[in-house]
C-alpha positions, -999 to 999 in steps of 0.1 A, spaced: -387 -414 437 -417 -416 414 -409 -382 401 -374 -393 391 -389 -423 373 -413 -400 354 -385 -377 344 -365 -406 331 -394 -419 311 -398 -384 296 -361 -383 287 -363 -417 271 -393 -405 251 -373 -376 239 -342 -398 231 -364 -422 211 -377 -394 189 -342 -381 185 -330 -415 174 -358 -419 149 -349 -385 135 -312 -395 133 -319 -428 116 -343 -414 91 -329 -405 56 -351 -374 58 -325 -358 80 -298 -366 54 -320 -351 27 -324 -319 46 -287 -314 50 -282 -323 13 -308 -298 3 -288 -269 18 -258 -277 -4 -272 -292 -36 -274 -271 -67 -308 -263 -81 -319 -269 -117 -322 -239 -139 -355 -221 -138 -356 -225 -176 -359 -263 -172 -393 -278 -169 -403 -303 -142 -392 -307 -107 -362 -287 -95 -355 -311 -66 -324 -332 -71 -331 -355 -43 -366 -370 -35 -372 -395 -7 -391 -426 -17 -395 -442 17 -375 -451 47 -346 -466 28 -351 -455 -8 -346 -422 -26 -343 -408 -61 -315 -387 -73 -321 -364 -103 -289 -357 -123 -296 -331 -150 -276 -306 -170 -281 -272 -154 -297 -255 -183 -271 -255 -211 -271 -243 -247 -244 -258 -269 -232 -235 -296 -216 -261 -320 -223 -296 -330 -205 -325 -313 -203 -307 -280 -197 -328 -249 -208 -313 -216 -201 -328 -182 -216 -321 -147 -212 -338 -114 -233 -345 -84 -222 -359 -50 -238 -389 -35 -260 -375 -6 -252 -403 18 -218 -415 32 -228 -451 38 -231 -477 10 -261 -473 -14 -272 -493 -44 -284 -479 -78 -312 -502 -88 -329 -483 -117 -323 -456 -142 -348 -433 -159 -335 -412 -188 -347 -377 -195 -335 -368 -230 -349 -362 -265 -333 -377 -295 -339 -344 -312 -312 -327 -291 -291 -354 -274 -270 -379 -293 -260 -400 -262 -255 -398 -225 -230 -416 -203 -231 -417 -165 -198 -424 -146 -191 -431 -109 -158 -417 -94 -144 -399 -64 -128 -368 -80 -146 -351 -108 -124 -331 -132 -142 -298 -122 -164 -285 -94 -182 -261 -118 -219 -265 -125 -208 -280 -158 -177 -281 -180 -165 -291 -215 -157 -328 -213 -125 -323 -233 -110 -315 -200 -119 -350 -188 -146 -365 -167 -128 -376 -136 -92 -371 -123 -92 -405 -107 -104 -439 -119 -141 -441 -128 -165 -467 -140 -195 -464 -164 -228 -471 -147 -253 -462 -175 -254 -453 -212 -283 -439 -233 -284 -433 -270 -311 -422 -293 -333 -451 -306 -317 -475 -281 -336 -494 -254 -331 -482 -218 -309 -502 -195 -328 -523 -169 -312 -540 -139 -327 -573 -129 -345 -574 -96 -322 -578 -66 -292 -563 -86 -276 -530 -80 -244 -510 -86 -228 -504 -52 -218 -468 -46 -206 -448 -15 -191 -464 16 -154 -469 19 -146 -481 -16 -176 -470 -37 -179 -439 -59 -188 -407 -41 -197 -387 -72 -218 -392 -103 -206 -375 -135 -230 -371 -163 -216 -367 -199 -240 -355 -226 -231 -355 -262 -250 -329 -283 -245 -341 -318 -268 -319 -340 -274 -284 -325 -300 -273 -351 -327 -278 -324 -310 -251 -304 -317 -223 -329 -342 -208 -305 -314 -206 -278 -334 -227 -254 -317 -243 -224 -313 -281 -221 -317 -301 -188 -312 -336 -201 -301 -362 -177 -311 -393 -158 -330 -401 -125 -314 -428 -104 -334 -449 -79 -311 -458 -50 -317 -478 -19 -298 -484 14 -309 -520 15 -281 -544 7 -287 -561 -27 -280 -599 -30 -264 -593 -64 -239 -566 -73 -236 -553 -109 -203 -548 -126 -186 -542 -159 -163 -565 -179 -144 -547 -207 -128 -566 -236 -105 -544 -256 -80 -549 -284 -48 -529 -280 -26 -538 -310 -48 -541 -341 -35 -526 -373 -58 -521 -403 -39 -519 -436 -51 -494 -461 -75 -508 -486 -78 -541 -468 -114 -554 -472 -117 -574 -440 -95 -572 -409 -103 -591 -377 -94 -581 -342 -98 -610 -317 -98 -609 -279 -100 -639 -255 -94 -644 -218 -99 -673 -194 -124 -666 -167 -111 -675 -132 -136 -660 -108 -169 -670 -92 -200 -674 -115 -213 -642 -131 -245 -636 -149 -245 -615 -181 -275 -592 -188 -264 -564 -211 -237 -556 -236 -224 -526 -256 -201 -525 -286 -178 -497 -296 -155 -489 -326 -150 -458 -347 -160 -456 -384 -142 -486 -398 -160 -511 -376 -185 -534 -393 -197 -557 -366 -187 -566 -330 -196 -600 -315 -190 -615 -280 -192 -651 -269 -188 -674 -240 -168 -705 -250 -172 -737 -229 -160 -771 -239 -156 -759 -275 -192 -746 -277 -197 -709 -286 -227 -692 -269 -236 -657 -282 -236 -629 -256 -244 -601 -281 -237 -590 -316 -243 -555 -330 -231 -530 -355 -210 -503 -339 -225 -478 -364 -259 -481 -346 -266 -462 -313 -240 -474 -289 -260 -480 -258 -263 -511 -237 -285 -537 -253 -301 -566 -233 -286 -601 -236 -315 -619 -252 -308 -653 -237 -292 -650 -202 -257 -663 -201 -238 -676 -170 -200 -676 -170 -182 -700 -147 -147 -707 -137 -128 -723 -166 -149 -706 -193 -134 -684 -220 -148 -650 -230 -141 -642 -266 -149 -612 -288 -142 -602 -324 -144 -568 -341 -145 -568 -379 -130 -538 -397 -125 -526 -432 -95 -506 -444 -113 -495 -476 -111 -458 -482 -80 -453 -461 -47 -443 -476 -25 -453 -446 -24 -478 -418 -51 -474 -390 -41 -483 -355 -58 -484 -321 -57 -449 -308 -75 -419 -293 -86 -399 -323 -115 -405 -346 -90 -412 -374 -77 -441 -353 -98 -471 -344 -110 -489 -312 -124 -524 -306 -143 -526 -273 -169 -551 -261 -186 -542 -228 -205 -567 -207 -227 -558 -178 -230 -586 -153 -241 -594 -118 -224 -616 -92 -232 -626 -56 -225 -598 -32 -200 -618 -11 -179 -624 -42 -185 -591 -60 -159 -576 -82 -171 -544 -99 -147 -542 -128 -127 -567 -149 -108 -563 -181 -95 -585 -209 -69 -571 -234 -53 -604 -246 -59 -632 -270 -49 -663 -250 -59 -687 -278 -57 -674 -314 -64 -709 -327 -98 -711 -312 -111 -683 -335 -109 -708 -364 -142 -722 -351 -159 -689 -343 -195 -689 -356 -198 -675 -391 -222 -648 -379 -193 -630 -363 -178 -623 -397 -210 -609 -414 -214 -571 -412 -248 -559 -401 -264 -536 -427 -271 -501 -414 -291 -473 -431 -271 -442 -439 -294 -420 -417 -288 -443 -388 -251 -440 -393 -253 -403 -391 -274 -405 -359 -250 -430 -344 -220 -406 -349 -239 -374 -342 -236 -357 -375 -263 -344 -400 -257 -330 -434 -255 -295 -422 -228 -304 -397 -209 -324 -423 -209 -295 -448 -201 -268 -423 -176 -285 -399 -162 -317 -412 -138 -310 -441 -120 -343 -434 -120 -372 -410 -85 -363 -398 -98 -329 -386 -124 -343 -363 -120 -336 -326 -104 -361 -302 -136 -376 -289 -155 -406 -301 -173 -411 -268 -140 -402 -250 -132 -439 -250 -95 -434 -250 -68 -457 -234 -48 -432 -214 -12 -443 -212 -5 -418 -185 14 -443 -164 40 -434 -139 63 -457 -118 77 -446 -84 98 -462 -57 81 -476 -26 103 -457 -1 98 -479 30 105 -512 12 123 -536 19 132 -520 53 163 -529 73 157 -566 80 164 -580 46 200 -592 44 212 -605 11 244 -607 -10 247 -599 -46 211 -602 -60 213 -619 -94 178 -632 -100 141 -624 -93 108 -641 -100 72 -642 -88 57 -674 -76 20 -683 -84 10 -667 -51 25 -633 -62 53 -637 -36 87 -623 -46 115 -649 -49 151 -637 -46 182 -656 -58 214 -641 -43 250 -650 -38 254 -647 0 290 -641 9 303 -651 -26 313 -623 -50 319 -625 -88 350 -605 -95 381 -606 -117 395 -636 -98 365 -658 -102 374 -673 -136 404 -680 -158 406 -672 -195 389 -706 -203 359 -697 -181 368 -723 -154 358 -713 -119 389 -706 -97 374 -704 -63 360 -739 -57 381 -740 -25 356 -716 -9 330 -743 -11 293 -737 -19 274 -708 -3 265 -718 33 234 -698 37 200 -701 19 203 -685 -16 166 -686 -25 144 -664 -3 106 -661 -7 95 -627 5 61 -613 14 56 -585 -12 39 -562 13 66 -561 40 96 -581 26 94 -607 55 110 -640 46 83 -666 43 105 -695 32 141 -701 22 160 -729 5 193 -734 -15 219 -739 12 252 -754 2 242 -759 -34 255 -730 -54 287 -711 -60 277 -681 -82 239 -679 -86 226 -660 -117 192 -665 -133 159 -675 -117 125 -685 -132 94 -702 -118 71 -724 -138 33 -728 -134 38 -756 -110 59 -734 -86 92 -752 -95 123 -730 -95 146 -730 -125 180 -715 -117 214 -711 -133 249 -711 -118 276 -695 -138 304 -711 -118 289 -746 -121 279 -740 -157 246 -757 -149 208 -753 -149 187 -768 -120 151 -775 -115 142 -773 -78 110 -780 -59 97 -750 -41 86 -769 -9 121 -773 5 136 -804 -11 173 -795 -14 182 -821 -40 174 -809 -76 146 -825 -96 166 -821 -128 201 -810 -136 213 -798 -170 250 -794 -179 282 -807 -163 295 -793 -130 324 -769 -134 328 -779 -171 322 -751 -196 313 -761 -232 293 -754 -263 276 -788 -272 242 -801 -262 254 -813 -228 274 -783 -217 268 -747 -210 293 -718 -206 281 -695 -179 243 -699 -186 225 -667 -176 188 -674 -174 160 -699 -180 123 -695 -190 95 -721 -191 66 -720 -216 34 -723 -195 16 -741 -223 41 -767 -235 64 -769 -205 94 -765 -227 125 -749 -211 146 -722 -227 181 -714 -215 202 -684 -225 238 -695 -228 254 -672 -220 285 -652 -212 308 -673 -234 282 -688 -258 257 -668 -279 227 -690 -281 192 -699 -269 187 -737 -262 153 -753 -261 147 -784 -239 117 -806 -233 101 -806 -198 122 -836 -190 155 -819 -201 158 -835 -236 176 -812 -261 152 -800 -289 169 -772 -307 190 -741 -304 194 -708 -322 217 -677 -322 252 -668 -331 280 -645 -320 277 -609 -331 298 -600 -361 320 -569 -362 294 -550 -381 261 -539 -366 243 -568 -348 218 -586 -370 186 -604 -359 194 -636 -341 230 -625 -332 238 -621 -295 265 -605 -274 257 -620 -239 220 -631 -240 215 -621 -204 178 -624 -195 147 -641 -208 110 -635 -205 80 -654 -219 54 -632 -235 26 -657 -234 -1 -632 -245 17 -629 -278 33 -663 -281 69 -649 -280 101 -653 -261 121 -621 -256 158 -619 -248 178 -590 -232 208 -589 -257 230 -572 -231 261 -559 -249 241 -551 -280 218 -529 -259 186 -543 -273 156 -567 -268 151 -594 -294 118 -614 -296 113 -648 -312 87 -675 -317 97 -700 -290 88 -731 -309 110 -724 -339 134 -696 -329 121 -675 -357 129 -638 -352 99 -616 -347 111 -581 -338 137 -560 -321 132 -532 -295 160 -507 -293 161 -471 -280 189 -446 -276 179 -443 -240 190 -479 -235 226 -469 -240 251 -496 -249 239 -523 -224 205 -538 -216 207 -561 -186 172 -576 -180 137 -577 -194 103 -588 -179 68 -590 -194 38 -582 -174 4 -597 -185 -17 -570 -202 8 -557 -227 36 -540 -207 73 -547 -210 98 -537 -184 136 -535 -187 167 -521 -170 199 -510 -187 236 -511 -176 260 -486 -162 269 -460 -189 304 -462 -204 328 -432 -200 315 -404 -222 279 -418 -225 251 -396 -215 223 -422 -211 216 -427 -173 212 -459 -154 175 -464 -153 145 -487 -157 119 -486 -185 82 -494 -190 72 -500 -226 42 -509 -247 51 -543 -259 30 -540 -291 46 -508 -303 79 -508 -283 72 -472 -272 87 -461 -239 58 -451 -216 80 -442 -186 114 -443 -171 121 -446 -134 149 -447 -108 151 -450 -70 146 -418 -50 166 -427 -18 198 -440 -34 211 -448 -68 212 -479 -89 247 -495 -89 242 -526 -110 206 -534 -115 208 -571 -126 173 -584 -129 137 -571 -131 103 -586 -126 68 -570 -128 33 -579 -118 1 -573 -138 -8 -543 -117 26 -528 -125 44 -534 -92 81 -537 -103 110 -553 -84 147 -548 -94 176 -567 -79 209 -549 -76 240 -570 -77 263 -543 -64 240 -525 -39 230 -559 -25 193 -550 -23 160 -552 -40 141 -521 -51 103 -520 -52 84 -496 -74 47 -492 -80 24 -475 -105 11 -441 -92 -17 -440 -118 -33 -472 -130 -40 -477 -167 -72 -459 -173 -100 -461 -198 -120 -430 -199 -153 -448 -202 -147 -477 -179 -121 -477 -151 -113 -497 -121 -134 -479 -95 -115 -487 -64 -109 -524 -70 -72 -532 -67 -58 -556 -92 -38 -573 -64 -70 -580 -45 -86 -595 -76 -56 -617 -83 -55 -630 -47 -92 -637 -49 -87 -655 -82 -60 -677 -66 -83 -687 -37 -112 -692 -60 -91 -714 -83 -80 -736 -54 -115 -740 -41 -132 -746 -74 -105 -771 -85 -100 -788 -52 -65 -776 -49 -49 -767 -16 -50 -730 -8 -17 -714 3 -16 -704 40 -5 -669 30 -35 -663 7 -59 -676 34 -43 -652 59 -47 -623 34 -83 -632 28 -90 -635 65 -73 -602 72 -94 -585 45 -125 -600 60 -115 -589 96 -108 -554 84 -142 -552 68 -159 -565 99 -139 -542 122 -148 -512 100 -185 -521 103 -180 -526 141 -163 -493 145 -191 -475 127 -217 -492 150 -197 -484 181 -192 -448 171 -229 -442 164 -239 -459 196 -215 -438 216 -227 -406 200 -263 -415 209 -255 -425 245 -237 -393 253 -268 -370 253 -288 -394 275 -260 -396 300 -259 -358 301 -296 -356 306 -296 -382 333 -268 -362 351 -290 -330 349 -320 -349 362 -300 -362 392 -286 -328 399 -321 -312 398 -334 -338 422 -304 -332 446 -309 -294 443 -346 -296 451 -340 -319 480 -318 -293 495 -342 -265 489 -376 -282 498 -366 -310 521 -395 -334 525 -417 -315 501 -392 -321 472 -411 -352 460 -443 -332 456 -424 -305 437 -409 -330 413 -443 -345 406 -456 -310 398 -428 -304 374 -434 -338 357 -470 -329 354 -462 -297 336 -438 -314 311 -463 -341 304 -488 -314 299 -467 -299 271 -467 -333 254 -505 -333 257 -506 -299 240 -503 -275 269 -476 -249 268 -479 -240 304 -443 -243 314 -410 -259 310 -374 -262 321 -359 -226 321 -322 -230 319 -317 -193 327 -336 -197 361 -319 -230 368 -284 -217 365 -293 -184 381 -300 -203 413 -262 -207 417 -247 -180 438 -226 -154 420 -239 -164 386 -251 -139 360 -283 -146 342 -272 -125 313 -275 -143 279 -294 -174 291 -330 -161 289 -331 -171 253 -327 -207 262 -360 -210 281 -381 -238 268 -414 -220 276 -437 -221 246 -439 -188 228 -464 -199 201 -488 -217 225 -514 -201 248 -504 -202 285 -527 -218 310 -535 -190 336 -550 -215 360 -518 -234 365 -499 -215 393 -471 -240 397 -451 -223 370 -448 -190 388 -444 -208 421 -413 -227 408 -397 -196 393 -401 -176 424 -386 -203 445 -351 -194 432 -334 -163 446 -330 -134 423 -296 -132 406 -271 -106 419 -266 -74 399 -232 -73 382 -219 -39 370 -211 -37 333 -175 -43 324 -154 -15 310 
């Protein structure tokens, strides 16, 4: 028995060493070394890409593989895969570049580099998926330093798997000798979890227009912050050539605190925030870019080429790991009035020497003379910071499933918890028998709809979370939800507008209009189609309707304020004229109210306070009818048209548009079936779109297949929906408001999934480690059983001798070992052929001739039978 114990101790010793080897990052580095690309021999310094710095830390050297640019303003990219699968944290950067050869470098994190070549021209792109910027270096700019305890999280399930290095070679005169360049950056990474996670906040103007010759043009950006506290430690500005100064601020209780201010004509790297700034829930982040239109002969817009302009303010921040969000954006101006009190410094351009301007944009006199005949001929680069409108919308095929049973779907809206709310007609149908020629409802005898007409659906699986509206309505039509979760609905049979509580109270909180009485005065409607509520003032806007052509404004208490609009004349429809104002949407980002002017096939937008006409959006693809319109925060407008008339070629489809320009970005239709009468549309900020069909009696769900990307900073695996859900929970906790049960369930589910993922990884690793020891134990037991049969009472002595030899090997003696060939050869009828190579006898150690137990054990097994060779 003592021999068995000794053998088990030996096996445990071997297992322990195996575990240490498994856990050590050195084993990972060895595997990585076999696949990693080596630096060019023409490059100086170390040719190792990965260097261990201890048990949990390592350095990753990301360098250009010996390149020689042949023309100025060349952008080269190369990628390197993260050598570990688990989460790691970038905690420091060390640049390797000379200002004589490199204009700037950018380091991105992503999962799908554009190319798998050693390097490629960045005109092809950096990554095919979303990416985020981790590091920037520019000549004469200070290096980026992360505070202690702060890191960029990479790897794991959601983090970036690849690093992509972009190097801009501005002036190539230094390459006259045809030498090869290996510029790059060394990253210091650690497997130790960091208490603070670094992230990027991008503020970006999307609709600025710079008139030609205009001396000063301001582009303002502002967003409310609704997350956990974040600490700002670096910033970066970016415009093209017309930018004079860019400034960023935190605004709290009317006080402006400077984050950073810089000329975009200086090297565009990250600069440290001089005085640390903390941003908390309820603060506002604001930025201003100052441009000049002098020297331009035409309007300059935000765009991709160097003859266009950009207004970007980047903020590097860190946030507690448990609340970490790695990317956030702001593309709005939520409060234009606040910029009247912006500090005067934001309007004063920063003087820049002409030679510094050349350096910032990567051109010297030789390059200017030889290659830049005009600004318009410059390549489409400028740091590749381009807002890619490559958006596509596709149907979610398995939604809503077979369990959702609704009648004619007339209205859709999203509640503050991002749940979808559906307004439908149950068993009632609007047909030719519903009204007489005076618009009086003819089917009152049917009574109100017996079932619930308002359904709150889980957006993920279409499950009904709540329902209301029984025995209240005859022909439901429009639906809107205010910031307090109240429902505003219209009924074309009743000619009324109702305000309902969302928590199940059946009696209306407010009723506008007279039941079953059509009219055109202040107290009557005629088949009102929709309602919208201003989130700032609380004023209510009603589109009225099928037999009136007007928009009516009421106070939050239902007091008439004003109205505008008139019937369309026989000639072409003019601004402010309507032919069935069918759908309303508040465009709060731009302070406008937009109307789907159905029979005129267009969208009209107005200032809601005054009814002043602002603009019209009309496209041939709309056809003759446009049924519904919906604005999604962030600058996108969605709409759906009507069934084409006989002879028309425009199909029945939905549209996604840039609100600022009116340009159609994408059109989309269902894949499984066809639209029959898409009646209403609503869209979320992350471009999930719902369309209610009044003839198909269903709700279609669509989602964006490619998120809006910014080539320098993208969303890096953080889903907008998750951020919005987090914001809702945070808002409730920080403002002492009740948190919805559904949001808490989602948050708990997300936490359980994360915990289960970690648990699965632990169980998997433990199982893989246990399997070898179980096998070894089985072999040991089998050996003991076998020797008991062969030696009888003397088996114990033999096992002790065997143990002594194995221990002798650990003490440096190579006298013997377990010969698998001899062991298996002891089985009758077994061929030894092919197993001699598996003997563990030491070939590079001197054998101890005095130890005879080795030969004694080998001779104890009978010789293997001779097997004739097979033919």
